[in-house]
FIFIVO-922509 format. One line per 8 residues: number of its first residue (from 1); their letters; for each residue z, y, x of N, C-alpha, C. Coordinates in steps of 0.02 Angstrom, whole numbers. Last residue first. Layout:
BEGIN
NUM = a = Z/Y/X/Z/Y/X/Z/Y/X | ...;
END
This chain:
BEGIN
90 = qdqaitvm = -429/-119/-616/-485/-116/-546/-490/-166/-528 | -363/-152/-721/-439/-130/-712/-475/-116/-671 | -233/-177/-654/-265/-240/-688/-364/-214/-686 | -196/-27/-650/-212/-84/-571/-257/-156/-613 | -155/14/-781/-209/32/-717/-257/-19/-671 | -80/-86/-828/-126/-90/-853/-185/-72/-799 | 40/-21/-732/14/-90/-745/-73/-103/-760 | 50/77/-768/27/86/-723/-32/13/-705;
82 = kserygan = 92/39/-905/25/71/-900/3/74/-835 | 197/-8/-897/167/-51/-926/66/0/-939 | 265/97/-827/246/30/-787/206/-10/-822 | 275/188/-948/256/193/-868/237/130/-838 | 359/136/-1021/294/135/-1063/253/145/-988 | 495/38/-936/451/77/-1002/381/57/-987 | 533/97/-752/556/56/-830/513/84/-883 | 443/76/-606/464/118/-666/484/93/-746;
74 = siplaslr = 369/-9/-531/439/-22/-552/459/25/-612 | 262/20/-458/250/15/-538/313/-24/-555 | 184/69/-336/242/46/-365/222/74/-426 | 72/-16/-241/86/47/-291/150/24/-335 | 62/-108/-168/95/-43/-132/93/12/-180 | 22/-235/-181/97/-215/-178/103/-142/-164 | -107/-222/-142/-62/-206/-212/-19/-202/-207 | -99/-258/0/-118/-180/-23/-100/-167/-99;
66 = tqkrysye = -61/-356/51/-7/-333/41/-43/-259/7 | -206/-427/80/-156/-460/61/-100/-398/5 | -279/-322/177/-295/-332/94/-233/-379/75 | -168/-335/282/-188/-286/259/-216/-285/173 | -186/-483/325/-122/-468/299/-140/-372/253 | -325/-479/369/-298/-507/313/-239/-469/300 | -302/-378/441/-367/-352/395/-333/-427/326 | -248/-465/566/-222/-388/534/-256/-376/465;
58 = cgplssge = -338/-553/576/-253/-574/552/-238/-510/511 | -444/-489/643/-449/-522/558/-393/-556/530 | -408/-431/763/-438/-404/710/-427/-419/619 | -360/-553/811/-286/-507/800/-336/-457/738 | -462/-667/861/-443/-641/797/-383/-613/755 | -499/-641/1003/-527/-601/946/-505/-606/865 | -345/-602/1100/-411/-633/1098/-454/-614/1010 | -242/-541/1184/-244/-595/1101/-268/-630/1069;
50 = lkgiasyd = -218/-502/1348/-249/-503/1279/-256/-561/1234 | -103/-411/1406/-93/-493/1402/-142/-459/1334 | -72/-274/1455/-112/-318/1490/-132/-395/1478 | 22/-227/1386/74/-247/1437/17/-303/1497 | -68/-169/1277/-34/-135/1300/0/-169/1363 | -97/-308/1230/-138/-273/1247/-110/-214/1296 | -10/-331/1111/14/-356/1189/-22/-329/1227 | 42/-272/958/-10/-278/1016/13/-290/1077;
42 = pyktslea = 105/-404/862/111/-367/899/57/-347/945 | 121/-469/708/52/-454/762/39/-404/804 | 236/-453/625/181/-508/644/132/-522/682 | 259/-313/704/319/-367/686/272/-436/692 | 143/-251/622/139/-232/708/217/-279/718 | 191/-275/502/114/-282/518/117/-283/600 | 300/-195/483/296/-272/507/226/-273/504 | 250/-60/506/301/-106/550/290/-141/514;
34 = erlklwla = 139/-60/376/107/-37/468/172/-65/509 | 239/-74/286/192/-104/296/156/-112/360 | 308/50/321/354/-2/303/285/-70/318 | 236/161/290/229/146/369/289/82/348 | 165/136/163/143/133/199/181/124/286 | 305/150/97/278/98/114/235/88/154 | 306/311/138/368/256/155/326/178/125 | 187/352/42/205/358/126/245/312/168;
26 = qsvklqrl = 227/302/-94/187/285/-41/180/273/22 | 342/402/-112/369/320/-117/314/273/-65 | 285/506/-104/333/510/-65/343/422/-50 | 199/485/-210/156/512/-156/208/496/-92 | 307/484/-288/232/417/-302/224/434/-221 | 364/614/-302/381/551/-311/344/497/-264 | 226/670/-373/285/693/-303/297/628/-283 | 219/612/-496/174/605/-423/206/635/-366;
18 = fikdeayv = 349/635/-545/341/596/-553/288/570/-493 | 336/780/-561/379/762/-530/376/684/-513 | 232/811/-633/211/829/-580/284/808/-531 | 120/754/-762/187/738/-727/196/747/-650 | -10/769/-766/35/811/-807/101/801/-777 | -74/670/-714/-82/756/-684/-40/786/-718 | -73/525/-738/-6/562/-739/-16/637/-717 | -229/495/-718/-185/491/-790/-138/540/-794;
10 = rmikkyva = -249/521/-579/-284/569/-660/-226/566/-711 | -152/454/-520/-158/532/-507/-192/553/-558 | -203/323/-588/-146/361/-592/-138/425/-553 | -324/361/-515/-320/357/-559/-264/354/-602 | -298/341/-379/-311/404/-406/-340/412/-484 | -246/219/-361/-218/273/-335/-224/325/-382 | -358/137/-391/-328/143/-438/-278/191/-417 | -449/179/-282/-462/199/-335/-405/199/-401;
2 = nm = -367/122/-194/-383/197/-176/-402/218/-255 | -379/-13/-182/-314/35/-193/-337/98/-217;
END
């Protein structure tokens, strides 16, 4: 995902407003993902209850599953098709 994000930053380097909003959107999406992750896989170690060794694997799998949806490609028209192409190239 980082490679796709960096490429989008390069391709749209001139569009400062878009890039600012992209950064805001990405930051909010990451917060949402982490909140959802902690709901799906709560950290019970804080209360002394161990959940076993599969928890890190579950968290990794969830993050991997959701990483491509992190790129907001819902802008209308040409920008959307260009961003989808960038994401598919990776």
